[in-house]
N, C-alpha and C positions, 0 to 999 in steps of 0.2 A: 502495498499498500505506500510505501514511502516513494519518494520519486529520487533518480541516482541519474548524474551527469559527469562527463568525465571527457577532457578534451588534453591535446598535445600537437602542438605546430609552433608558427613562427609567427602565426598570426596572433589576434590579443587573445590569447587563452581565457586570462581572469574574465573578461569580460563575457566571454562566450559560454564560458561556466554559469556567472551567474545569471546571464540570458537564457540558459536553458533552466535555469530551477522558476525562474520565472513563468515560462510557459508550462510547467507543472502542477504551479499554484493551483490548478484545479483538480489536482488527486487528492486534497487534503494537508496539512501537515501542520505540527504543535510547535515544529523546531526548526531549524535548519543551520549549514556552514559548510565551508567550504575549505580545502587544504591545498595550497599553492605549493610547489617546487620552484624556489628564487635562488637563482644562480646568482654568486657575490664572488667576488674576486679569492675568498678562501676555499671556497666550495659552496653545493648546493645544501641549503636549508629548507625545511618544511615550515609554512607558515600555516595554521590552524586558524578562523574564525569563525565563532559561532553567534548563534542568539536563538532564543526560547520565549519568545513574545506572543506563541501562538499566528494567527495570521501575518501578523506584521511582521517576524521576523526577519525576510527578506527587504522589508524596505531598511531595516536598522544595521543590514549588512553592506547597503549602496556605499556608503561613503568609504567605508575600509575597503571595498573592491576597486577605489578611482585611488586609492594610494598605492594598492598594490600593481596595478598597472601600468607604476614608472618606475617600475625596478623588470628585471629580466626575467618570466613565467614562461614557460618552457611546457609545465605541465600541470594539472589543476582536476581537483575530481573535488566533488557538490552532492549534497543532500538535504532533500526536505521528508522530516522522521514526522511517520506518525506511529504512535508511543505503543509498543507492546510490553518489553518488559522494560519497567523502571518509568517513575514518572517522568511528565513533558517539560523537565528542566536542564538547563544550562548543560551540568557536568553529561548530562546522558543525551545529548545531542551527537550527531554526528558533523565531521568523521571523528573516530578513534584511533589513537596513536600508541605505538608500543612503549617499552620502560625509557629506551635512546631519545624517541621525538622524531626519528628516521623511515619510519615504517606509518604511514595513515592508509585506514581503509572505511569506503561506506558499505552498509552491508542492509538489503529488503530482504525479510524475512522470516523464519525462527529457529534457532539450534535450539534442536530438541535437546539435545546432551549437552546443553553448554554449564550445567553445576558442576557435572563432573570432570569436564576438559578446565574448565574455571578452578576447582579446589587443587587441580594437580599443579597447576601453573602457578597458583599464591606459596602452595607447599615448596615450588622449586625457587622461590624468591621472587619473581612477578609482583609488580605494582597496579592493584587496579585502581583508577578513579570513579569512574561509571558504577549503574548497575547494570548494565543493558547485558543482552548476550552476544552481542555484537563485538564485545571489546576483546574476546577471547581471539578472536580473527587474530588483531596485530599482537597480540603477546604469543603466539603459537607460530605466526610467520617472523616473529623476529628469529628465535629461537631455528625454525626450519634455513634461514639465511644464512647458519654460521657453515651452513655444510653441504649447501646446493645452490645453484643458480637459480633467480629468483622464478621461475616460470617454474621448473621441477618442485620449490619450495611451495609456491601457493596453490599447487597438485595435491602436493602430498598434505598440507594442512585442508585444503578442500575435501579430503577423503577422509578426514577427521570427523567431519560434520555431519549430526543428521538434521535432517530437515527439508525442505526446498526454501532456496534461497537465491541471489546474486550477491556476489562480491566484486567491488571494485580495488584495489589496490595501487598507490602511489608511494613510491620510495624517492629518498633524497640519494640515495648511493648511484639511480639511474634515472636521472634529471630528463632523460627524451623518451620516457614510454610509461604508458599503465598499463599494467594487467586488470584482466577482466574475468571472470570465470559465474556458471552459474547452474541452479539444478529447480526445472520447473518455471519458476520464478523468471517475469521479463526481464531481457538485456537484448539488445538491438547494438550494433556498432555502425558509422557511416564519415564519410569523408568529403571534406568541402575543398574548397583553395585555401593550399597548404594548412592543413586542420583535420587532425584526425578526432573523433568522438566515439562514446560509448553513452547509451543511454537507456532508460525503462522504458520510455516510450517516444515514439515518432516524433510529436510535434516540438519536441524541446528542441530539438537541432534542424526542423524541418526547413527552418526563415537561413541556414547556411549549408546547410549536407548536399550534394548533388548525386551522391550514389549511398547506398545501404545493404547492410551485411547481417546476416543472421548469427549470432551467437551460439555455436552448438551446445549441448548439455557437457557436461562433466570434463569441458576439454579449457584449459587456459588460451586465453588467448592477447597476443600484447596489441595494444594499440598505439601508435607512434613510431619512431623510425627503429626502432629496431636495437636488438643489440647483440654483440659477438659471444656474452654470456647463455643467451637463451640455447637451449638445447632442442626445446619438445614444444616450444608455443606456436600457434598458429596465425599468422599474418592476415591482415584484413584482405588480401589477394587471394585466399586459401579458403575464403569462406564463401558460401552460396550468396548470393547476389538478389533478392527479390525485387519486383517490378512495388513502387510506390508511386500510387498514382493521385494522391494528395497533395493539395499547393498549400505554399505556406500565408494565401490572403485567406483560406478557410481555418485558420486559426484566430484572426483578425476580426474585432466586433464590427468593422463596415457600419460604424453610428449607432447601435443600437446600446443601449443602456447595460446589458449584462448576455452572456453567451446564453441562455436559457430563454432569453426572450429572441434569440436571434434563430436559435438552432428550431427552437416551436414557429417560427414563422418560416422556415424553408423546409417545413415536414412536408408537402406536398411535394415539392421538387425531389427530396430523399427520397418518398414513394415510387415517384416515377421511374427516375433513375434505378431502382431497387428491379421494378418491375422490365424496364427498358434491357435489362440485362437479363432476362431469364424469359425473357417472352418476344418469338419474335416479330416479325411483319404480318403474318398469316394467323398466329395466334398461336402456334404451334411452341412446345417447352424447349429452352434452350437450357440445357441440362449437362452441359459437356465436363464442368468443373465437378462434380457428381464422382465421376472415374467409379462407377460402381457397375457391376455386370446387371443389364435389365432382367435377365433370367432371374436369377439371384434373388433380386428384390420383390421377383413379383411372388416368391417363395415366403417370406417375410411373413411369419405367425403375428407377432407384437410389435407395437413401437412405444419406444420408451424416451420422453424430453424431458433434459433436464437442464436448469438454467435457476439464477438467484436473482430476486428483484424484481426489476422490472422484464429481464428476459423469461423469469418464473410465468408471468402474467402474461406474456406473448407465447409463451407454450401451453399456456391454458387454453389461448382464443387458438391455436392452430390445433390442440388436441379436438375440437370441433369441425373444425375440417378434412382433417386426415382422416376421421371415424365416417364422416359424413360422403366425404368423396373415394376414399378407398375400403369402406366397411373393415377395416381393421383396428384391434384394439388397442387403446392409445393410453399409457399411464404417464401422468407428469407427477417429475418430483423437484423438490429443493434440492440442490447439488448437493448441500452441504449433509444433506440427510443422505443422500442413494445410498453411497456404499456403506452404510450403518445399520440397515435393513434388513440384509442378507439378500440380496434379490437374486428373483428368478430370472437367469436371463442364459441364453443358449444360444447358436447358430442361425436361429428362426425369428431371432432379434434384431431389429434398428434400432440404435440411439442415437436422438438427435440434441445434441448440445449447443443450446442458444449464448452469445455472452456477445456485449458490443464486442470488447479489447478481443475478444479470443485467449486473455491471459488472466483470466479469473480459476484463482488454484482451485478452488473446489469443484469447479465445473470439468477441470482438467484432470482433477484426480476422477471424478465420477464416469468419467469417458474413459478416462484408461481402466475403471476396474471393470467396464463393462466388456471390452476390448478383450481383458484377458479371460475373460469366462468366454469369448468366442462370438459376440456379436458383433454384427456390422454397424460403423461409427460414419455420422454427417456431424459435420458444424456448420452453423449458421453464425455468421462474423461477420462484424464490420472492420476487419484490419488486415489487410492481403499479406499472406506469410507468418502471421500471429502461430500461435503453439496450437492451440485448436484446428488450423487451420490444414499445419504439418501432420499432427497426430493424425485426424479423422482420416478415413478413406476416402470423403469425397467433402464439398466444400460449398455451399450456396452462400458469397458474398451479397451483403446489406449493401448498397451504394450511395450511402447515407452521408459520405465525409468525414470528415474529423469531428467527432463530441467530444465539447469543452466541459461545459456545465457536469456536476453531479447528477444530476437529475436530468436522465434520458428522456428526448421528446421526439425528436425525428426519426431517430432509431428505433423505438418503440416502433412505430408505423413501418418501417421498411421490414420489419421483424415477422410481424406479422403478416407481410403481403407475402415474403418469403415461404412462411412455413405454408400457407395457403397454395401458393402455385408448387409448394411440393407434395400438398394432400393432391391435387388435381392428377399431377404427375403420375404419382400412385395408382390413384383411380383407374386411368390408362393404361397402365401397367400391366394391371392386375385385373382388367374387361371390366370394371362397374361402371366405366364411361366408354361412350362412345369416343372417338378424336372429334367430330366436329362438336360434342355437346362441350369436351374439355375447351375446346378454343373458345367456344361461345362463353363460358364463364370466365376465360382471363380474358378477352375481349370486356365483361362487364369490370372485374378489377381494374381495370386499364380504364376504365370514364369511370370510375370511382374517385379517382386522382380528382379531377374537377369540384366534385361532392367538399373531398375533403380541405380544397383549396376554398373555398367557398365558407368553410366553417371559419379557415385559418385569418381568410380577408375579414371575418365579423369579428375577430379575438378583440378590439376595442369597442364595440358596442356588446359584448360578452360579459367582458371586465365591467361595467359601467351598470349593466342587468344586474351581478353578481357582488357589486361593490356592500350593502349590507351588511354580506356578510364576512366583514373581513372584521371586525369588532366582536364575531362569533367565537365560542370557544368549545364546543363539542360539534365534533361532523358523524355524522353515518351513512356508509353509502350502501346500496341497494341494487339488486338486482337480479334476474333468472339466465337460466341457458347463459347465453354465448354474451349477455349484460354482464354477468357476476366478475369474472377478470375484467371489466372494466372499473367495475367498482372497485374491487382492488387495486386496481394499478389506482384508480383516483385519490382515496386513500392511503396508499404509501407517499403519493406526490404531497401530499397537505402535510404527513408527516414530514418529510425527508426538509421542505421548506421551512414551515410557521413553526416545524416543531409543537403543534398542537395535538392532542389525542383523534387520533378519527381510526373508524371501525367498519371493514366492511361487510358486509354479509348475504348470506340468498334469500331473497326477500320472502321465500317460503318460510325461512327458518327464523323470521321479529317474533313470531307468536309461542318460539318453545326456549325463549329467553330474551334476547335481547330487547322486549319491547320494553321491559322492568326499565330501562336506560331512559326510554323517552316521555320528553315533557317540554314545556313551551323554552327552555334553554336551547335544546337541541335541534338541530339541524340535520334534516334528512333530503341526500341525494338521490334520488331514483334513475336509475337508467333503463330507458322503453324503448326498444326498438319497435318497428313494426314488425312484427310477428304473433304466431299464432296463440303468445301467453300474453298477451297485451289483456285480456279479459284479466287476467290473473292478477297483473301489474295493478288494476284498476282498484280492485279489493286489498291489496299491499296499499294502497295509498290511502284508502278509506279508513284503516285501521292507524295507519302513523297519523292521518288530521286529527283521528278521535283522541288523542292522544294530546294533543295541541302542540307539535311538533314544526318547527317550522319546514315545508315540504317545496323542493326546489327538482324540477323533472327536467333532464333530457331528454328531451322526446323525437322521433326521428317520424318525418311526416307532420300532417294538420295534427294537432294536438286532441281536438275532440273533446272528448268530459275530462283530460288530462288538466286542462287549463280549467276546471271546474274544480278540481280536489287540490292543485299546487298552489301557492304564494310565487312562485318563480319559474316560468317556464323556458327554456332555453329550449329551441325549434332547430332541430340537423337535418340534412335532408335526408329523404326515407330511400334505402338503400336495400338489400339484400341482407336479411337477418346475419347472416354470416360474417358480414362487411361492416355490420353498425360497428364493430368495434374501432375503426380508422375513424369515422366521422364524432360516435360516441365520446373518445378518453381527449377529444382538442379541449374540450370546455372545463375540463377537469385539468387539464393542464395550465390553462390561463386560468383558472379558481387557485390553485394552488400558488403559481405566482404573482398572483393578484394581493392575496392576503398576508404574503412574505413580504410583500413590498411595502406594504401599507403599517407593515410593525418593523419597518427600517432594517429586515435582514437581507444578508447576502445571498441574492439566488445560486450564483454558481460555486459556492464553497459554504454548504451547511456543516455546520458544526458536527465534529465527531466522524464526518464521513469521508471517504474516498472514491474516486471514480473507480478505479479499478483494484479488485481486492483480491491482494496477492499473498495472504494467509488465510488458515485454516480458525 
């Protein structure tokens, strides 16, 4: 969940590292720091600077970076920390150094056996300054460097560490390079003019880099000019280089007050780009990147979808499409819980892992667990070359462009579309859908883009209609069938951005407990598609209204009786019930942003949250 940036070269290294950290602020952090290898007449030394003031730490470091720029800095590493081991205080901020001060490391992940390692190091005479698990790496490397070249030393240290993690090391005795190694946790390398990088996420260096490289698992990679002392490490030219189709302007605000608002505004564009990449001009399927044998997919007996947060909710929506079109049973699991329930998986199971970043550790681990049991795997991700894309048998990319705000908006729409199209394709393969029917359904999805765009264009009017809710304190979201995952996503968005209690329930479950919480202070937001369950949804509104709650209805098509029961009606276009989530979720994204803005909260960096969760 932490951000890592490292740079080596003749360019302005200190500034490059700092800019990279600024561009990773969206991941969330509670402290930050840099270590710079400064060359002086007497030799190279490491200068470490840290700040622990939550979201303002980088601002504190900015002036100190300016001072370092006036000296010769050939290499540097930086880190934004989201605390796991040790409180978010200055002493626990990264980078961490060894006893000599000539080794500095940054680390992302959790070292599961750090207490055993730390005890042995303390007994051997090492002095620890922090409460973190990370610091053991610096001290282990200090010892290992006494008898081995740097790459071999780091490899031997890394082999002692249990868990999923990424490590980058800076050595005063080798001022022209940095070393990187990872296990599951994200880490990539890049090259620009006169400078080489390592980073935990592409946007950190997108504005400076022209080439990108995959850092393989459990192999030490040298970033920079190299050294005669290196005997085993791989350089950038030895690494695979995936195509990155993002642009630096994709991570600029472009006149919007926040990335959340900008990304919400581009939801229809992200949806259209995703559909265009998966549907040809005749309405046929473009599934080349799945790289799975269609005959094998025809024999699938069960589908399992795993994801976390917003991606989990997209999976719940996708279940309805896959079951409806392909007539195959679908299970949807929270990724972090999947492997602990002893799931029944075999070669007749297709597992679909959904993740915006393709780097969510719990989703990666769940996918690997299923693959080990013989399942075939598909990833749905927004990042080309991400881990999920690499380890899955096939991939569906959501062409949404970079998503910077922690709370997902446009990517959620793209994920729903990708899963819908996958369901159609499976239906064709299994003989449930005739090709012309599948093509018609794909054209229907394409036409819904305009409906989504109309809702997004009306976001100002929607915000105005919902403005009275910005002072409310308790929210309940209800829906039936495919509208239930929409309700769940709406509740999550409101909690993420406003920190208010918000719960989602199947509307039919109200009478089984939740209705006891309804009174005149409660807000109930009902999601009402134009489907066969509309009469039942009206009955639920009657129940809610009778308890005095303030009722908001997000209603597809002509509201009719809904308008008599709801205090506020947000009308969205009437679309096919299975496509309602695409138009129904947008007003809830607007609501969450409006409530948070009214409370003076940061839409892009909600407290305690990170964009990519890389620890279990």
